[in-house]
N, C-alpha and C positions, 0 to 999 in steps of 0.2 A: 504494500500500500504506500503510495506517494503523499506525503503531507508536508506543509511548510515547516520551517524551524520556528516561525514567528507568525503570530496572526493579530491583527487589530480587532479588538471587541468595541462595537458602538453601543453604548447603554441608552436604552430608549425609554427606561420606565418613567422619567418625568414627564415626558410628553405622551408618546404612545401608550405607555402604560396605564396613565392616570385619566387620559382624556374622555373615556366614557363612563368614569365613575359618577353614579347619580347624585351621591352627597358631595358638597363642595369641600374640597380638602384645603385646610387653612394653608395661606401662602407661606407662613413660616416654616411649616412642614414641608413644603415643596423645596424652599430654600436649604432646609438641613439635608433633605434628600440628595440634592445636588452635591451639596458641600461634602457629604459623606461619601458619595461615588467619586468626586474628585479626588479625596484623600486615599481612597483604595486604589487609585493608579489608572483610572481608565483614560485613554487617550483621547477619546471623543464622547460626548455626552449630549444627548438631545434633550435640551433643558426647557423649551417653551414652544408655544405656538402662537402665531399672530394672525388667528382666524377671526371672523366675527363672533363675539360672544353670544349672539343670537342663535349660532349653529353649534358652538362648543363652549358652552357656559364654563366649563371647568378649566378652560385655558385663558379666561379672561384677564388674569393677573400676570400675564407673561412679562410685562415691562417690570413689574415689582419684583418678580422672581430674578430676573436678570440684573437688576439693581441691587438685589440683596445677597447675591452669592459671593463666596470668596473665590476667585479664580486661581487655579493652580497653573503656574507657567507651563506652557507645552500642552495643555488641554484645549481641544477644539470644543467650544460651545455653540450647538446648533439649534435652530428654530426653524419651524415650518411656516412659510410664506406663500399663501395662495394667490396674492395679487400685489400690485404696487403698493397699495395702501398698507398691506401687512409687512411689505418689504421694508417700506419707510420707517415702521414703527420697530422693526427689528434692528434695523441699521441704528436708529436712535438709541436702542437698547444695548449696543455694542455686541452684537452676536459675531462669531467668527465665520459661520458659514450657514447659509440659507438652503432650504430644501424645498424643491418643487416636486409636483407628483402627477403622475398620468397613470391611467389603466391600460392594459394590453387587451382588454376586453370591451369590445364596442357597447354591449349591453350594461355592462357595470358602469361605463361613462356616462351613458344616457340617464340610467337611473341614479346615479350619484350626483353628478353636476350638470345634467341636462345638455350636453353637447357631445359631439363626436370626439374620437381620440385625437384627430388632427386639430380640430378646434382648441380642444383643452391644451394641447402643447403649444399652439400658436399664442394662446392667452399668456403664456409664460415668457414670451420674447421680451417684453420690457423689464419684467423681473430679473431675468438672465443679464440682459445688458446693463441694467443697473448695479447688479451684484458684481460684475466684472469691472465696471467703472470705479466702484467703491473699494475694489481690491479684495473682495470677500470670496471665499470657496463657494462653490456652487454644487449641489448635490441633486440629483434626479432621482426619484424613487418609482419603479414601475409596480402597481400593484396588480393582483390577479395574474400573475406571470406564469401560473402553472394551471389554474382552474378559476372559474367564475361562478358565483351562486346562481347565475341566470341563465348562462349559455354553456355551462359544463366545461370541459377540457380547453385551454386556451391554445390556439394555434402556435407553434413555435415562431413562424414568420411574424405573427402579430408582435410577440416580445421583440424580436430583432428590429422591427420597424420603429417602435417606440424608443429602443436604445439608440438607433441611428439619429432619430430626431432629436434626443436629449444631448447626444455628442455634438450635434449641429449647434445646439443652444450654447455650447461650451461647459457642460458639466464635467467637473473634476472627478466625480465619482457617481456611479450608476447603482442603484440597488435593484436587484430581481426579488420581488416580494411574493411569498405565498401567502397572500392575505387572509385565505379561508382554510390553510393548513392541510388541505388535500394531497399535497405532492409527495412523491416517493422517489427514493434514491435514484432509480432508473430515469425518470422524467426530469429530475433536477440535472442529472448528468447531460441528458439531451439538450436541455435549454440553456445550460450554462456553457456548453460546448459551442452552440450556435451564436451566443451573445460574445463570446470571447474571440470569435473570428473577426468582429468589427471593432471591439473594445478591448484594450490592454486588460488581461485579467486582474493586473495589480490595481485596476480602477474599478473593479466590479465587486459588489458586495452581496452577500446572502442574507435575506430578512425573511426568517421562518417562523409560522405560528404552529403551535403544537396541538391542533385540534384532533389529528389522529395518531399523536405520539411518534410522528415520523422525523421530528426536526433534527435530532443528533444523527441520525442515519443520513438525512440530507445534507447536514453540514459535512459529513464526511465525504459524501459524493461530490460536493462542490469543491471541497479540497483537493481531490483527486484530479480535477480539472485545472487546478491552478489558483482557485480563489483563497483568499487570506485575509479577507475582511467580512466580519459577522456581525449581525445585530442581534441583541438579546435585552432582556428585561428583568431586573431583579425580581425574585420570587415569582416570575411567570406573569407579572401584571399585564394587562392589557386584552385587546379584543379588536372587533371591527363593527360598528353599528350598522354597517350595510351589508354584512355577511352573516346570515342567519347561522346560528351554531358555531361560530368562529369563536375559539378560545384564545387565551393569551399567547404572547410571544413566547418563544423557547426561553426557559428560565436561565438567567445567567450563571447561577451557581452550578447547573448541570452542564452547561457548556464549559465552565472553566474546569470542573472536575474531569471531563473528558480530555481537554486539552493538556492538562497536567499529567494525566495518565499517559498521554501519547508522547510527552516530552516537548511540548510545543510551548514557546514562550509568549505570554500574554501581557507580561507587566502589570498584572492585576493581583491584588492580594485577595485570594479566595476565602479566607478566614474572616476578613473584614467584611466582604461581600454576604457572607453567610448571616453575619450579625445585621447588616443593614436590611437583609431579606426578612429576618424575623421582626425586626423593629418596625418595618413599613406594614407588614402583615397585621402585627399586633395592634397598630394604630388604627387600621381599617377594620379591625374586629374579625379577622378571619385568618385561618391557616394559609400560609403560602403553599404554592403549588409546585415549587421545586423540590423534586425527590432528594437530590444530593443535599439541598440546603437544610431540609427538614431532619435528614439522617446525621448530618454533620453536627447540627444544632443540638440534637438529642445526644449525640455521643460526648459533646462538650459539657452537657448539663448532668451526665451521669456521675 
């Protein structure tokens, strides 16, 4: 099995993990979460989202979160920016990287943002241009890269088409996201191989949800194709409001445990992440969904 010596873990809990929580989470808790993740050594943290509070009320305090965090030198703090207004707010808040997004599924694009894939990507042209002019990193996320809740399996050529469009916008990194978590290792290998024919694999990341328990296998399959950037969420927080039955992102503790077992350098303190997972889960009044996190926490408590 061919695996990289080092991988970059993008921690998405503060944004993707928390955005669908119904009860508003106090801004101070969000700030503490980002700070604790920074201290644990993550090289990239999705810290906020500058979307309309009407659509995602949980993310309404993005500016306050960014203003309150203690920035760790070398860490990239990212924010989701769906339009120019969101970008301007993110720029004012001092983010290091802006994230734009588009679906590889026409049905998902129409139901999610009421426009075609081509139209959705075109809408990001001014955001991409502004990001480049401001000297910020630009990341493009391709949702439903493996399957869609409305049209089933996503054609590989659709994912490649969106990747090509995002490359043309100037994206520094492109996420291949299994939004509803139905992907399998074989499919992940097919999609990643196709995408990396047009995008340098060092600029491609895997974003897997664990609905069917396949995320770790999918990460292994992606690594075999040369991918070395992966997204995860502490304690497996997250989901997708538009994808029925979609559970959280793959748990960071599980990913780190696997990486360490393979001898892969992550630069992240697994022990600290286990504590963070237990802390945030406790604050939210439920048990975390990370198997490795819960097992390691139980062992520490024994």
